[in-house]
N, C-alpha and C positions, 0 to 999 in steps of 0.2 A: 133241430139240427141232428140230434142223435137218432131220431126216428128215421131220417133219410138214409142213414147208414144201413138200415135194415130193409130198404126198398127192394122188393123181389126183382131179381134179374133173370131174364130169359135163360134157360139152360144152355150152356156152351157145348156145342157139338164139334166134331172134327171139321165142319164146314165153316169157312170164313164168312162173317156177316157181309151183306151186300153194301156197297158204297152207293146209297140211294141219293136222289136229289134232295130229299128231306133232310138227310144227314148232313150233306154238304151245306145246305141252306142254314142249318142250325149252327154249324161251325163258323160260317160267315157272320151270323148273328153274334156269336161269342167274341169274335175278333173286333166287332164294332163297338163293344161296350166301353172300352177305355176312351176312345176319342169322343164318344157321345157323352160320357160322364164328365169329361173335361170341357169340351167345346160348347156344350149347352150352358155351362156355368160361367165361362169366361166373360161373356158380355155383361154379366151382372156384377162384376168385381167392384165397381164404384158404389153400387147400391148396398152390397154386402158390407163393405167397409163402413158405410154410414150407419146402417141399422145395427150392426154388432159392435159399434164404437171401436173399430179396429183400424190399424194403419195399413197402408198399401203392402208393406212387407209382411205383415201378419196374414193378410188375405192370400198373398202369394205363397205363404208357407202351407196353405191348404193344398196347393199344387204339389209342393215338395213332399208332403206326407203321402199323397196319392201316388206319386211317381216312385217313392222309396218302396211303398207297398207293392206296386207293380213289379219292381225289380226283384224283390224277395219272393213274390208269388211265382214268377217264372223260374227263378233259380231253384226253388224248393219243390214246386208242384210236379215237375217232370219226374225227378227221382222217386217221389212218393207214389205217383201213379204207376211207375214201373214196378213197384212192390205190391201195391194194393189193387191194381186195376184202374180203369179209366172212369167208369160210370158213377160209382158211389162217391168218390172224392169230388167229381164234377158237380153232382147234385148238392153235396154239402156246401161247396163253395158258392153256388148260386143262391142257396138259402141264406147264407151268412151275408152275401152281398145285398140281398133284399133288406135285411135288418139294418145294415150299415147305411143304406140309402135313406131309409125311414128316419134314422137318427139324424142324418144331415138335414133332412127336411124340417125336423122339429128342433134343431139345435138352439139352445139359449145363448151360446157364446162361441167365440172363435176358437177357443181351446177345445171344446167338445167337437166342433167340426173337424179340427185337425186330426183328432183320434179316429173319428168315424171315417174320414177320408183315407186314413192309413189302412183301415180294415177293408174299405171299399176297393182300394188299389190292390191290396194283397189278394183278395178273392177274385178280382178281375184278372190279374196276371195269372193266377192259378188256373182259372177257367180257360184263358187264351192258350196257355201252353198245353193243357190237356186236349183242347180242341185240335191243335196241330198234330199232337201225337196220335189221335184217333185216325186222322187222314193218313199218316205214315203207316199205321198198323194195317190199313185196308187197301192201300194202293202202292204200286211199284212202277218203276221205269217211267216211260213217257206219260202214262196216265197220272202218276203222282205229280209230275211237273205241271201237267195241264190243270189238275184240280187245285194245286197250290196257287197257280197263277189266277184262276178264277176267284179263289178266296181273297187274294191280295187285291185284285182289280175291283171286285164288287165292294170289298171292305173299304176301299179308298173313297167311297162315296160318303162315309160317315163323317169325316172332318169337314165336308162341305155342307151336309145337312145339319150337323150339330149346332153350329152357331146361328144358323137361320131359325131353327126350331127354338133355340134359347131366346132369340130376339123376339119371336112371336109371343112366347110365354111372357116376356117382360112387358110387351105392349098390352096384353089383355089380362095379365094376372101378376103374381108375385114371384120373386126369384126362387122361393122355396118349392114352387111347383115343378121346377126342373128336376129336383131330387125325387119328388113323387113320381115323375115320369120315368126316371132311372129305376126306381123300385118296381114300377109296373113292368118295365122291360125285363127286369131280372126274373120276375114271376113268369113272364111269357117264355123266357129262355128255359127256365126250369121245366115248364110244361113241355116245351119242344124236345128237351133232352129225354124226358120220360117217354114221350111218344115215338121219337125218331132215332134215338141213339142207343144201339145195343152195346153190350160189353165187347170191346174190340181186342182185349188182351186177356185171353184165358189163363187160368192158373199155371198150366205147364210152361207158359212163356214168360212168366214173371220172374224177377230175380231179387235177391236179398241184398245186393250190394248197396243200394240206397245212396245216402249222402256221402258215405265214406268212399265208395267207388267213384262217385262224382268228383270228390276232392282230388283223388289220385289223377283222374283224367284231366281235371282242370289244370293241375300243375304241368302236365305234359303239353297242353295246347298253349299255355302261357310261356313255355320255353321256346316257342316258335317265333323268331323275331319278326318275320313278315306278317304273321297272324296278328301280333301285337300292333304292328304298324297300321294294318287295316282296322283294327279295333280303335285306334286313336283317330283314324279318319272318320269313322261313323260316330264315335262318342263325342268328338268335338263338334261335328256337324249337328248332332242332336242338342248339344249345349247351346249353340247359336240359335237353333230353331226355337227352343223353349225360352230363351231370353226374349224372343219376339212374342211367344204365346203369353208369357207372364206379364208383359208390360204394354202390349199394343193397345189394350183397352184404355189404359190411363193416357197413353200418348195421343190416341186419336179422339177419345171422348173427353177426358178431363182437360187436356191441353189445347185441343183444337175444336171442341164443341160438337163433335160428330154424334149423331143419335145412335142409340143401341141398334136400331134396325139397319142404318147405313153402315155401322161398324161391322155388323154380322154379314152383310152383303160383301163388304171388302174382305173380311176374313175368309169367306167362302170362295171368293175369286182367287185369293192367294193359295188356298188349299187346292183349288182346281189347277192353278199353274204348276204346283208341285206334282200333282197327279199326271198331268199331261207330260211334264218333263220326264217322269219315271217311265211312262209308256214309250216316249221317244227313245229313251235310253235302252229299253228292251228291244226296240226295233233295230237299234244300232249294234246290238250284241252280235259278234261274229263278223261285223263289217268294219267297225272302228274299235281300236284298242280300248278296253274298259278303263284303264288307267288314264287315258287321255280325256275320256268323258268326265271322269271324276275331277281331273285338273281344271277343266273348263268350269265346272260348278264351283270349285274352290276359288278360282279367280273372280268369278261373278259375285260370290258371297263376300269376298274381301273388299271388292269395289263398293258394294252396297254398304258394308260396315264403315268404310272410310268416309263415304259421303254422308252417312247418318251421323257419324261422329263430328264432322265439320258442321253439319246443320244444327246439331244439338248444342255444340259449344259456342257458336257465333250467331246463329239465326233463330234460336228458340224452336227448332224442329217444325218448320211450317208444314201444313197439311199435304200439299202436292209432293214435297220431298219425302215425307214419311211414307205416303201411300206408294210412291214409285219404288223406293228402296225396299220396303217390305215385300212388294211383289217380286222383285229380283231375288231377294234373299230366299224367299220360300220356294221359288222355282228352282233355284240352285240346289236346294236340298234334294229335289227329285233326281238330280244327276249324281249325288254323292252317297246318300245313306244306303239305298238298296244295292248299288254297285259295290260300295265298300263292304257291305255285309256279305255279298256273294263271293267276293275275292277272299274275305276272311275265312268263310266256310270251305272254300276250295283249298286253302292251305292246310286244313286238318281233316282230310277225308276219312282218316281212321277213327276220328271222334266227332262225328257230325252233330250228335245231340248235345254233347258238352260244349262244342264250339258255338252252337246256336244259343245255348242257355247263357254262357258267359257274355256273348255279344248282347243279348237282350238285357242282362243285368247291368252291364256297363252303360248302355244307352239310357236306361230309365234312371239309374243313379245320377248320370250327368244331367238329365232333365230336371230331376228333383233338387239337385244341389244348386243349379243355376237360377231357378225360379226366384228365390228370395233375394239372392245377390243382385239380380237385375233391378229389384225395386228399392235398393238401399238409398237412392237419391230422392225417394218420395214420389208423389204423383205429378210433379211439375218439371221433371227433367228426364231426358232420354240418354244422358251421357253414360251412366253405368251399363245400360243395355247395349249401346253402340260399342263400347269398349269390349264387352263380352262377345259381340258378333265378330269384331276384328280379331280378338284373341282366339276364338273358335276356328276361324278360317285359317289363321297362321298355324295353329296346332295341327289342324287337319292336313295341311301341306307338309308339315314335318313328318307326320305318320306316313304319307304317301311317298315323299321324295327322299326321306332319310331312312326310316326304319324298314319300310317295305321295298327298298330299292333292291336291284339285283335280279337275277333270272328267276323265272317261275319254275317250281319243281315239276318234273315231267309228269307226275301223277295228276296234276291239276291243269296242265296247259290245255288239254283238249276240252276240259269242262268250261273253263272260264277264261276267255281271251284277255290278256293283260297288256 
């Protein structure tokens, strides 16, 4: 780890490094690590619980520690890279992620896995936020928007590929192999950064404000009521989303007998629904008010949650009902999360980095907090998960219709139609 901090960096001249295809591809690779590290592992939850003598809630806590790490990594990684540059902290994060993934693969107990997953999430979030910062360093205006859309669009394939790859691994090998695969991907990312990513923030452009300056800016963005409303929209939607992620393997496999491969295909189909909904929402931007698109997603998510709750409480969550409601729920997230984040950022144009960091922090904390709560009922009931889905949809509506009500500030109206 320490040796990576002394990796030679190409000399910085007055000329800005080029935003090459290799650099953009590497950033896409960095943004894919979180969904891959989670979704490759989710199909194995029942097997992990059995082999490590752990309860469903304990296994889901490995999701919680990962998501808490992701939140802290994004919150801290940006300010630190503003001080120390992008390349060396990124290399150090990837090296540590490799070590944490190997520990997960070798773990003798669920407790060791929880700690290793925390480190894995911390370094993954750190790498993700630095990757986005590199793009912002090297692109402006319309080009920046295009590149970020490419990163988001191509990166959206990871939640589809992840569970399928995890299921294939379970069919031919052991669940621990999925963590060896993440370790191998981390090494590949480290090599890609060494080859394709220059230092994008030369010393004259760095600042010493660090976390203290971030805290001051954070207080300012949180004083904006509409920003907080959209924060609640996205945070609550993420909570409902990860209630599904944490419990769907038990609902579909343990309760309904679905095979790991069939579960992974279903998971991938739901992720595809969410991706398609997000692309449709992007096409509607400027034509349909963004708030209306979000509200449609909220109503759909609430309906799916209510039907799930009725099915779990009175009918034992039959397979067709669970599959249909999960698809509607996931597709609805594609209308809510990205649009809510866009409107939140538009509310604080004077602090774009801080607004983005706080948004990411809240989303991942919500994901990590909800995961173990969703499993409180054990492996044979979906009632806690359904209650969380309903609660998440209701809170998201409160954020949109109560906290974020009123006119849009003139500075943001042209950017993001509401």
